[in-house]
Residue, then its C-alpha position, 0 to 999 in steps of 0.5 A: m430117041d434117035n436111030s443110033a441109040g436104038r441101034r446100040r440098044a439092040e446090039r447090046r440086047g443081042r450080045n447079052a442074048e448070045r452070052i446067055a445062049a452060050l452059057y445055056l448051051r455049056l450047061k447042056g454039055y456043048r463046048i463053045i468053039t467060037t462066038r460071032f464067027r464072021c467071014h465074007a459069006g455071013e455070020i454065025d452067032i455061036i459055033a458049038m461042039r458035042r463030040d463029033l457034031a458041029v452045031f451052028v447056032e442062031v440066037k434071037a432075043r424076042a418076046d415070043e418064041r414063035v417070033a424068034i423062030d420066024a425072025v430067022t429068014p430063008s436068006a439068013m439061013r442061006r448066009i449061016r449055011a454059007a458061013s458054016d461051009v467056010w468055017l468047016a473048010r478051015q477045019e482039018d477034021a471037017h470030014l469027020l464032023s456031022q453038022r446041025y443048025d439050031i436056034v436059041a430063043c432068048l425070051p424075057g424072064r424065061l430060060p432060053r428055048h433051044f430048037i434043035d435042027a431048026f433048019 
């Protein structure tokens, strides 16, 4: 298998995990604002709202939940926080919003695991 085929498969797996995570969050009562928010500072997989709470979600598809959590490195956390600052700066009501950073681990053959206030 060449590297590009593996990359495409990983990309597809990641997109599927993001769709599953978004559906799971909707079922838990969150409103999905956007997926794959990108800016110069970084990328956020899912931005969701619940009342006045903006939730910035990193999605990881891994075989084990501990591996999924550990895959969100300190540098990834910094990029997600920086991207969330950009998104918040574009919102007129940002001063009214609380914010939180979550991880959703998509595990094979299991329901996703939602780690609230993960970082």
